[in-house]
N, C-alpha and C positions, 0 to 999 in steps of 0.2 A: 612680210610673209614670203615674198619671192626670194629675198636674200636668204632666208632660212632654208628654203627648198634647195637652193643651189649649194649651200654649205653642207646639207645632208647628203646630197649626191656626191660631193667631193670627198666626204669622210668615208663613204662606202667604197670609193675608188682607192683611197689611200692605202687600205689594208690589203688590197688585192695584189697578188704577185705580179711584178712587172709594171704596176700602175703607180707605185710610189715615186714621188719626186725626190731624187737623191739629193741629200744635203752634204754628202761627203765629197771631198776633193779626191777623185780617183787618181790624180797625179801622184798620190802618196804610194799607191801600189805599183804603178808603172811610170816612174818619173821620166819625162821627156826633156832632158837638159839641152839647151841650145849649144851648138858648137860654133866655133869662130870661123864660119864659112863666109860671112859677109864682111866686106871691107868697111872700115870706119871712115865716114866722110872727112875730107881734109879740113873743111871749115866747120869747126865745132863751137863757133862763137867765142873763140879765145880761151875756152876752158880745156886745156890739154889734159888735165887730170881726169876730167869727165870722159874724154875720148878714150883714154887708156883704160879707164874702168869698164867702158862699154866693150872694149876689145877682149876682155878677160872672160873666161868661163865663169859661171855663177859661183862656184866654190871659191874662186880667187877674187871675185868682185864683191865679196862680202854678203852675197845673197844666201839665205838659208836653203839648204837642200832638203826636199821632202823626205821624211823617213819612210823607208820601204817596210810595210807591215809584214810581219812573219806569216807564212802560210799556216792554215789551220788543217792539221792532218790527224786522222784517227789511225792508231797503230793496233793491229791485232796479230796474234801468233798462235799456232797450234803445234804442240810437240808430243812425241811419243818416246818415252825413255824406258830402258830396261834396267830394273833394279833387283837387288836380292831381297830387300826388306820393304814391302809395300807401305806399311804403316809409317815407318820411319821416313820414307821418301815424301809421303803426303804431308807429314809434319814439317819437314824441312822446307817444302815448297811454301807452306803457309808462313813459316818464320821468315823466309826470304821476302815475301810481300810486305810483312809488317816491318821488317828491318829497313826497308826502303821507302817507308811512308805510305804503303798501300794496304790492301786488305783482301781477304778471301771472299769471293762472290758466290761460289757454288762448289759443292763437294758431293760426288756420287760414285760409289764403288772405288775404282782405282783412278778416277779422273777428278781433277781439281781445276777450278778457274779462279785466277787471281787477277787483281788490278793494281797496277803500280803507276806512280807519276810518269808521264811521258818521257821526262828527261832521264829516268832510271830504266827505261826499256831495255837498252843494250846490256846494262849491268845485270838486270834480272835474268835475261836470257843466258848470259855467261854463267851466272850462279847456278841456274837450273841445269845447265849442261854438265856441270860437275857432279850431279847426283848419280850419273850412270851413263852408259853408252846411249847416244841419241839415235833411235831407229828412223825417225822422220822429223822434219821441221818445215813449217810453212809460215811465212811472214807476209802480211798485207798492209799497205798504207793507202788510206783513202783521203784524198784532198777534198775538204768541204769548205774551202775559203769562200767560194761564191755563195754557197748556201748561208754561211755565217754573215756575210756582208748584207745579203738580201734581208735577212731577219733583223739585223741592226737598223737598216733604213726604215723598214716597215714599222718597227716598234717606236723608233724616234718620231716618225711622222704621225703615228697614231697618238702618241702622247700629246703632241702639239695640237692635233685635231680635237682631242678631249678637252684641252684647255679652252679652245675657241668655242666649243659647244657649251661648256659650262658658263663661259662669259655671256654667251647668247641667251642661255636659259635664265640667267640672273636679270637680264633686261626684258625678257619676254613678258607680255601682259595678256595676249590672246590665249584662251584656254586650249584651242586646237594646236596652236604653235607650241605651247608648253608640253603638251602630250607627245607631239611629234619629236621634239628634242629629247625628252626623257626616254622615249623608246629607242632612239638612236644611241643615246648614251649607254643604255643597258647593253645593246648589241655590241657596241664598240668595246666596252669594258670586258665583255665575255671573250671577244676575239683577241683582245690584248692579253688576257690571261692565257689563252691558248698559245699565242705566239711566244710569250715569255716562257711558258713551259717547254716549248720546243727549243728555245734558245738555251735554257738551263741544261736540258738533256744533251744538246750538242756540245756545249762547253765542257760538260762532265766527260763525255766520250773523247774529247780532244785532250783534256787534262790528264786522263788516266788511260794507259794502254791496257788492253785485255789479253791475258795469256792463259790458254787452256793446255794443261799437261795431262796426258794419259800414261800412267805407269803400268808396266807389265813385269811380273815376276820372271826372273831368269829361268826358273824351272818350267814355267808355262811356255816360254819361248822354245826351250829345248824339246818339249813334248811334240812340237809341230815339225821338228827337224828329224825325219826318219830316213834311214838309208833304203833306197829302192834296189831290191835284188834284181840281177839281170835275168833270172829265170824263175818262173812262178813256182816250180817244184822245189826250189831251194828253201822256201818257207816251210815246206813239209818236213824238212830236216831240223827245224828249230833254229836255223841260223839267224833269222830276223830277231827272235827273242834274245839269242845270245849276244847280238850286237848292241841291243838296248841296255844291257847290263853295264 
């Protein structure tokens, strides 16, 4: 029973942020390769080849170099484009997303939000820029590598803990012990589903860039551009109306 209590406490800690025991080798994300700073001892037991091998950098000594994991980045962009035909521009923006393997997420008035594969982000921006003069453009990149790694560790350790709890439940004979383990299993499964949901959402946001485009008709833009007369009384002569023609 004491062993069961300790295991239940450990499983509660495993899923908590910062409490999981990392099983990943973080040398993969920041490899620290040894340099040839130390001299090789003269006496190597007669094995000259071994001495030479020790003197080489890892990549020359035949040692595998840890692969550097790519960063997990979420790309978003907001654009404002001036067009002559609003409906046509909205349709072209949607076709652009579909042509690049993406889809339309939201459409409201003259604004459309599309999602495209992250590797097509620059191509999509270039294609949208050709629909008309770009009045404004804002691009953001959010690095979520640390958050992604943390979720991976917690999910992996949680799965391992679930297996240990299930094995303990199969061997349990005491009623109180069985009830305690089953309660912890339910709690952990619920927490695992929540963590997996967060991971799926994060992966989707990384895999697909989000671009929001607001289109404005050229006529609407020109309506806001009015010539300011130097003297108020010139408007009484009808010059302001004449200049709008």
